[in-house]
Structure formats: structure tokens, C-alpha cells
N, C-alpha and C positions, 0 to 999 in steps of 0.2 A: 607754733613753738618750734617746729622742725627747722624753719628758716634760721632761727636763733642758734640752735645747735650746730647746724650744718655750716653756718657762715664762718665758724672758726677756721675752717679750711681755707676760705678766702683771706681771712685776716692772718692766718698762719701763726697764730698765738703772738701776734706782734705786741710788744709792750709800748705803752704810750710814751714812755721815756725814750724809746728808740724811734720816735717820729709819729706815733699814733696811727690810727686807722682813719682814712679820710672818707667816711661815710658821708652821703649827701654832697660830696664834692666841696665841703666847707674847709677852706685853708686854715681856719683857726683851730683845727683839730690837730695840726702837725705841731711838733715841738715837745719840749721837755715836760711840763706838768699839766698839759691840757687834757680836760676830761673829754670823753666821748661816749659816755653812757647813754645820753639821751638821743644822740645821732644814731647809735646802734639800735635802740628800741624803734626809732623812727623807720630805719631801714627795714627792720623785721615786720613792722606793721605794713609797710608798702608792699614788701614781697608777699605777705599773706592776703593782700587785697583790700587792706583798710586804708583810709585816708590818713596820711601822717600829719603830724603837728607842724605848723610853719616855723615854730621856734625850736626845732629839732636838736640844736646843740646846747640848749639851756634846760637842764633838769628842773630848776626851780620854777620855770614858767611852762613847762611841757603840757601838762594837763590843766592846770589852773587857768591858764589864759586861752584855752581853746574848748570852751563849753558847747560849741557846735559839733565837736568831734568826740568828746570824752565825758563820761558821767562818773561821778564818785560813787562808790559802793561801800557798805558798811563792814564786810568781812572779806577777806582774800578768797579768790577762787583761781583755779588753774588758768594760766594765761593773763591774769590781771597785771596791770602795771602798778608797781609798788614804788612810791615815792617817799623819802625821808629827808629831813633836814640834817645836816652835819656841818662841822666847822668848815668855813670857806665855800659854802653853797649847799648843794643837795646831791642826792644819788637817786637814779631811777633804773629799774629792772623788772623783770617778769617773775611772777610767783609760779613756781614749778610744782610744789607738792610738800610732803612732809617725809622725813626719814627718822625713824626712832622718835617719832612725836614732835620733832623740831621742824619749823618751816625751812624750805630750801627755795632759793632764788636763783635765776639764771640772768646774767647780764654782761654787758661789755664794760670795760674799764674796772673790773673787779680784780684787784691785784694786778692791774695793767694788762688784763687779758680777758677772754671770754671764758667764764666758768660758772659752774654750779656750786653755791656755797650757802651756809647758814647766814642769814643776815644778822648784823649786830643787834643783840636784844636790848641794847640801851639806846637805840636810835630814837630820835625825837621827831615828833610831828609825822608820824608814819600815816600814810593814806594810800587807798587803793583805787584805782580807776580802770574803766574798760571803755573800748570804743562803743559809741551809742549802738551800732549794729550788734553788738555782743551783750547788751544790757539784759534782754529777757532771758538769755541762757544763764548769765551770771546770777540773776536773781533766783533762778531755780537752784543752781549749784551752791549758793550760799547756805541753803538749808541742809545739804549733805555734808559740808565741811570739805577740807582738803584731803585728797587721796594720799595714802602712804606709798611711797615710791621705793622700788628696789633699785637703789642707786648703782649696784653692781651690774644689774641687768640693763640699765640705762648705759653704763659705761661700755658694756659689751656690744650693745646695739649701735651706739653712735661712735664708738672707737675713740680715736685721737681727737675727734671734733669736741669732746668734752673733757676739759681739764677740771677734775674734781678737786675742790678746795677743802679747807679745814677752818672750822670757827676758831678764831683767835682766843687763845687762852682756855680752850675747853678740854684739850687733851684728847678730843674725839676725832682722830684722823680717819678719813674715809676716802683715801686715794686709791 
């Protein structure tokens, strides 16, 4: 997870509308409305020593088409990959924990940058995956549930590397 948070320094908070972040050297990530969430997840997995998905720039195929690398789990755990369907495709990010009882996720291309935010509670087709090497740990962690995070301590620790977001429409700002 540290690779995810600290990489905001490399990305510099670059907005995808300003050209995107070319993780994996994929030229399709540049340009105005191109998604880079899956490529960001792949980059973080590779930096953490896990084998990335060969379809790193397509969130809808990221874990589903790579059963030799990822396994589906029934409940979210810290570091799990969260996939959801949405209009125009899907979105993929990491599960970070909870804050005030609500799930927090960390990902790239969330409001066109890298940030921690509440996922949309109305998301459809939400699924959780972990690398196969993380499966035994994840199975034990599922019994415990997600840990409550002190978001302000995380912000202090990671500094500008974490742009803390807000759940749309909640009125619950945690910047």
C-alpha cells in the first residue's frame, strides 16, 4: 500500500484530463478522458513484488481474466483490489480501511488523481480480489473485518502524497 500512497509524488497529482499518467508505458493512457486506474494498480502490485496483470489498463478485465494471478474473496481486506462496474466500464482500486464506519479506498484516476475516498455506495457488481500469494493472509483477515483508520494520522504521515477526498453528496468532508 505504501507504493500506492507514495507514488502520488511521481504522478504529481496529474489530472487525467491533463494527459494522464503513463503507468506501464501504455500510450493509450494519455489524453483527455482515458482511465488509468488499472494501470496504477498494476504499477503498485509490481512495485510491491507481485506479478501484475497483463491487461493492466483495462479495469473490467484486470482480475477476471487473470485467474492464475488473482483470487476472488468474499469480504474486503486491507490491500484487496476492489472492482466495480459503472457506466462506461469499471473502476479498480485498493481497499484501505474504514473511517467512521465507512469503507475507504485508495486508487488512481479517482477524481482524476491518486486519492483516498469513500467508494460510491451505489456501485454495482462490486467484487474483491487479492494476488494468489496474499490469499492465505486475506482469508485470516476477512474474519477480523476492516480496521478503522485515523485518516488525519494517515494524512500527517504521508503528507501531500495523499489527497483526501469526499464522498459525493454525503456532506462528510474529511480533507
